[in-house]
Structure formats: structure tokens, C-alpha cells
VMD Tcl script that draws the C-alpha trace (Angstrom):
set ca {
  {-9.43 -8.52 -10.84}
  {-8.21 -5.95 -8.35}
  {-10.52 -4.50 -5.71}
  {-9.13 -1.05 -4.91}
  {-10.07 1.61 -2.35}
  {-9.04 5.23 -1.71}
  {-10.12 6.90 1.54}
  {-9.29 10.04 3.50}
  {-9.87 8.76 7.06}
  {-9.28 12.08 8.88}
  {-7.02 10.35 11.42}
  {-9.99 8.41 12.77}
  {-11.59 11.54 14.24}
  {-15.01 10.54 12.89}
  {-16.54 13.82 11.74}
  {-19.90 12.75 10.27}
  {-22.01 15.93 10.63}
  {-21.24 19.66 10.56}
  {-21.43 20.22 14.30}
  {-18.82 17.50 14.88}
  {-16.13 19.97 13.80}
  {-16.96 21.76 17.06}
  {-18.39 19.01 19.27}
  {-15.54 16.63 18.43}
  {-12.82 19.27 18.18}
  {-11.05 17.71 21.16}
  {-10.40 14.63 19.02}
  {-8.11 16.78 16.87}
  {-5.66 17.03 19.77}
  {-6.49 14.16 22.14}
  {-6.56 10.39 22.10}
  {-10.02 9.16 23.13}
  {-11.64 5.73 23.03}
  {-14.20 6.62 20.30}
  {-11.33 7.25 17.86}
  {-10.02 3.73 18.45}
  {-13.53 2.33 17.99}
  {-13.78 4.25 14.72}
  {-10.45 2.87 13.53}
  {-11.74 -0.64 14.27}
  {-14.75 0.07 12.04}
  {-12.47 1.36 9.28}
  {-10.26 -1.72 9.56}
  {-13.24 -4.05 9.26}
  {-14.52 -2.09 6.27}
  {-11.24 -2.12 4.29}
  {-10.49 -5.79 4.97}
  {-12.07 -7.20 1.74}
  {-10.04 -4.98 -0.60}
  {-6.80 -5.96 -2.37}
  {-5.14 -2.53 -2.31}
  {-6.08 0.42 -0.10}
  {-4.78 3.99 -0.28}
  {-5.44 6.00 2.88}
  {-4.85 9.70 3.41}
  {-4.68 11.66 6.69}
  {-3.36 8.81 8.80}
  {-1.65 9.65 12.12}
  {1.61 7.75 12.28}
  {2.19 8.10 16.01}
  {1.50 11.56 17.38}
  {0.13 12.62 20.75}
  {-3.43 12.88 19.46}
  {-3.39 9.19 18.54}
  {-1.99 8.23 21.92}
  {1.36 7.67 20.18}
  {-0.23 4.74 18.38}
  {0.83 4.37 14.76}
  {-2.54 4.16 13.04}
  {-0.94 2.60 9.96}
  {0.36 -0.37 11.92}
  {-2.92 -0.60 13.82}
  {-5.00 -0.76 10.62}
  {-2.59 -3.16 8.92}
  {-2.88 -5.62 11.80}
  {-6.63 -5.21 12.36}
  {-7.48 -5.56 8.68}
  {-4.90 -8.36 8.22}
  {-2.92 -6.86 5.34}
  {0.46 -8.54 4.75}
  {2.16 -5.56 3.07}
  {2.24 -1.82 3.72}
  {4.10 1.34 2.72}
  {3.93 4.60 4.68}
  {5.12 8.17 4.42}
  {5.13 11.08 6.86}
  {4.40 14.34 5.09}
  {3.59 16.70 7.96}
  {4.89 16.94 11.53}
  {3.05 19.14 14.02}
  {5.51 18.91 16.88}
  {4.53 16.01 19.11}
  {0.85 16.49 18.32}
  {0.57 14.53 15.08}
  {2.45 12.87 12.25}
  {0.24 13.24 9.17}
  {0.86 10.72 6.44}
  {-0.35 8.62 3.54}
  {-0.27 4.83 3.52}
  {-0.80 2.00 1.03}
  {-2.00 -1.40 2.23}
  {-1.70 -4.35 -0.12}
  {-2.38 -8.07 -0.32}
  {0.17 -8.25 -3.13}
  {3.87 -7.99 -2.37}
  {5.30 -4.48 -2.49}
  {8.58 -4.72 -4.41}
  {9.56 -1.06 -4.42}
  {8.59 2.18 -2.66}
  {9.15 5.87 -3.41}
  {8.11 8.74 -1.15}
  {8.05 12.42 -2.09}
  {7.09 15.71 -0.48}
  {5.06 17.64 -3.04}
  {6.10 21.17 -4.05}
  {4.04 24.11 -2.87}
  {3.94 27.26 -0.80}
  {2.81 25.27 2.24}
  {4.71 22.10 3.12}
  {3.06 18.91 4.26}
  {1.60 17.31 1.14}
  {2.98 14.07 -0.22}
  {3.08 11.42 -2.92}
  {3.63 7.77 -2.00}
  {4.34 5.27 -4.78}
  {4.77 1.50 -4.68}
  {5.37 -1.15 -7.32}
  {3.49 -4.43 -7.08}
  {4.95 -7.48 -8.82}
  {7.99 -8.15 -11.03}
  {6.67 -9.93 -14.12}
  {3.67 -7.68 -14.76}
  {4.26 -4.74 -12.41}
  {1.70 -2.09 -11.57}
  {2.45 1.18 -9.80}
  {0.07 2.40 -7.08}
  {0.35 6.12 -6.25}
  {-1.38 7.73 -3.27}
  {-1.47 11.49 -2.78}
  {-3.00 14.38 -0.83}
  {-2.94 17.83 -2.48}
  {-2.87 21.37 -1.16}
  {-5.91 23.65 -1.25}
  {-4.66 26.45 -3.54}
  {-4.77 26.24 -7.34}
  {-1.19 27.51 -7.77}
  {0.16 24.77 -5.51}
  {-2.07 22.18 -7.16}
  {-0.66 23.03 -10.58}
  {2.89 22.47 -9.30}
  {1.81 19.21 -7.69}
  {0.10 17.88 -10.81}
  {3.22 18.69 -12.85}
  {5.41 16.93 -10.28}
  {3.23 13.81 -10.26}
  {3.02 13.69 -14.05}
  {6.82 13.72 -14.22}
  {7.09 10.89 -11.69}
  {4.43 8.67 -13.28}
  {5.16 9.16 -16.99}
  {7.83 6.39 -17.14}
  {5.39 3.67 -16.04}
  {3.00 1.69 -18.24}
  {0.49 0.55 -15.62}
  {-0.50 3.05 -12.94}
  {-3.32 3.65 -10.49}
  {-3.23 7.14 -9.00}
  {-5.66 8.02 -6.21}
  {-6.14 10.41 -3.34}
  {-7.61 13.63 -2.04}
  {-6.85 16.25 -4.70}
  {-8.86 19.07 -3.11}
  {-10.15 20.12 -6.54}
  {-13.21 19.22 -8.59}
  {-13.38 17.91 -12.17}
  {-14.39 21.35 -13.46}
  {-11.25 23.01 -12.04}
  {-8.75 24.18 -14.64}
  {-5.76 22.44 -13.07}
  {-7.51 19.07 -12.95}
  {-8.74 19.39 -16.54}
  {-5.24 20.27 -17.73}
  {-3.78 17.24 -15.98}
  {-6.48 14.90 -17.27}
  {-6.02 16.10 -20.84}
  {-2.23 16.20 -20.77}
  {-1.24 12.85 -19.27}
  {-1.55 9.18 -20.21}
  {-3.98 8.43 -17.39}
  {-7.76 8.28 -17.57}
  {-9.78 9.90 -14.78}
  {-12.16 7.23 -13.54}
  {-14.06 9.60 -11.27}
  {-16.45 12.18 -12.74}
  {-18.24 15.26 -11.42}
  {-20.97 13.07 -9.91}
  {-18.57 11.11 -7.69}
  {-19.32 13.32 -4.69}
  {-17.47 12.07 -1.62}
  {-17.25 15.22 0.51}
  {-18.64 16.05 2.99}
  {-19.74 12.59 4.07}
  {-23.07 13.72 5.60}
  {-24.19 15.59 2.46}
  {-21.86 14.70 -0.42}
  {-21.73 17.64 -2.82}
  {-18.09 17.87 -3.93}
  {-15.98 15.55 -6.05}
  {-12.48 16.25 -4.72}
  {-11.34 12.64 -4.22}
  {-10.28 11.01 -7.48}
  {-8.87 7.90 -9.12}
  {-6.86 7.82 -12.36}
  {-5.73 4.69 -14.22}
  {-3.44 4.06 -17.18}
  {-5.26 3.77 -20.48}
  {-3.53 0.41 -20.98}
  {-5.48 -1.02 -18.03}
  {-8.80 -0.54 -19.80}
  {-12.18 0.35 -18.31}
  {-12.81 0.43 -14.57}
  {-15.89 0.63 -12.37}
  {-15.78 3.28 -9.62}
  {-18.29 3.92 -6.84}
  {-18.66 6.25 -3.90}
  {-19.12 4.08 -0.83}
  {-21.77 4.93 1.77}
  {-19.82 4.35 5.00}
  {-19.47 7.36 7.29}
  {-16.35 7.04 9.43}
  {-14.78 10.33 8.29}
  {-15.71 13.67 6.76}
  {-14.96 12.00 3.40}
  {-16.60 8.96 1.83}
  {-14.39 6.24 0.31}
  {-13.97 5.58 -3.41}
  {-13.93 1.96 -4.53}
  {-12.88 0.56 -7.89}
  {-12.76 -2.86 -9.51}
  {-10.34 -3.23 -12.38}
  {-8.87 -6.06 -14.41}
  {-5.07 -6.18 -14.30}
}
mol new
graphics top color blue
foreach p $ca { graphics top sphere $p radius 0.5 }
foreach p [lrange $ca 0 end-1] q [lrange $ca 1 end] { graphics top cylinder $p $q radius 0.2 }
display resetview
């Protein structure tokens, strides 16, 4: 069995109620102790999982105190393997990225900047194992439907050659959106999440914009929205037999 998690951690800012977007706005641009405390909580939470896909990780900008949050979480949660990608640079302020943490050896990594009218969205892929390999893909999509269509087409092209795939991330679109339905119907992956997997916003979950897809060859999977509130998103967990 594989215990899997996907989580947009909002760079550890810790927005857990609407007024935090204003009251904690300084955390968007400054390194403060509560952000480190929040990262410690996230690290403790993700520790039991086998593979973790995280979005919106700061890989060493000013607002994180030039601390690479990926390395920090890897060490705190005691993961032996990690892959990272930087997909958006905001001067010295922040280095937005996606990361994959794994307790299984990462044998290969691919990193892509997704197409779109606004740069800064990415796809990170790793292959776990040689004899019975599985590809883990972590992504964070743009907000607009036109960009999302390009990004779904790009991801489909990259994942089609592989037999066993788990694709997860923040897609910024709900299951009833046309672009997500077209992708779900036109690829060889099954969408594990449904319209009731509401993970945003964390204080009053009403939108299913975080998703997990798995190859049909992997069979059924159990997916849950976790109740921890360390970000403006809630995590998605999945247990699957591989």
C-alpha cells in the first residue's frame, strides 16, 4: 500500500480564516517566527505518509528568511528523498515551487514550466522504482480557463507514455468545469476526487479545486479531505495499492 498526500501549504503563511488575508498579510513578505512554527506542524503532519506532493513552497526567498522550506520540511519530517522545482521568481522576495517528498527512492526527475499567458506554473514529475516503476506528478495550475486548457493538454502529452501514474495538485478548477471534464474523459487516468472533495478555503471548505488522478491500471483508491488547518487549503490523502 502507498499512503499519499497532496497539499498546497501556502508557503507556511497559515491563513486559516478570512481576516488572516489582511491580519497576516505581512507574512506574505516577511519571515516571522509563527511561519516557522507552522512549518513544524506541517512537517509533523506529513511524516506518516509515503509520498507527499506539496504546492506553494518557498525555496529560499526573503519572505522565508532565505530558508529553503523544501529542505526544512524534508529534514523535519525525515524523508530520505526529495525532488523540487522553482516555477516562479519574485525578485528576492520569494521562490515559488512544487516539491515531492518520498520514502521510496527517486530514480528520475523531470521539471516543466506549464504553458499559459502568465508564467509561474509548473509540473514536477518523478519516477519511483526500476522493476515496477510508478510516476508521481505534482502540479499547480493557472486561474484562467484558457490557460488551464493548455496546461491539461501539456500534462496529458507528458503522462500518456506511462502505465502507472499518480497526478495531484492544485488545479484551480472544479469537477464541473469544462476543461477538467474534458481532461478526465479524454485521458487514461481516473479522477479520484469528486465534487464533494471540498478542500478550499480551509475554514469553510466549499470548492473542490485540489485533485488526484490515478492510472486505471492501479485500480480503486480511497481519497479523503484531511481536517488540518495549516494553510488556506486542506490536504488530500489517498491510500492505494501499488
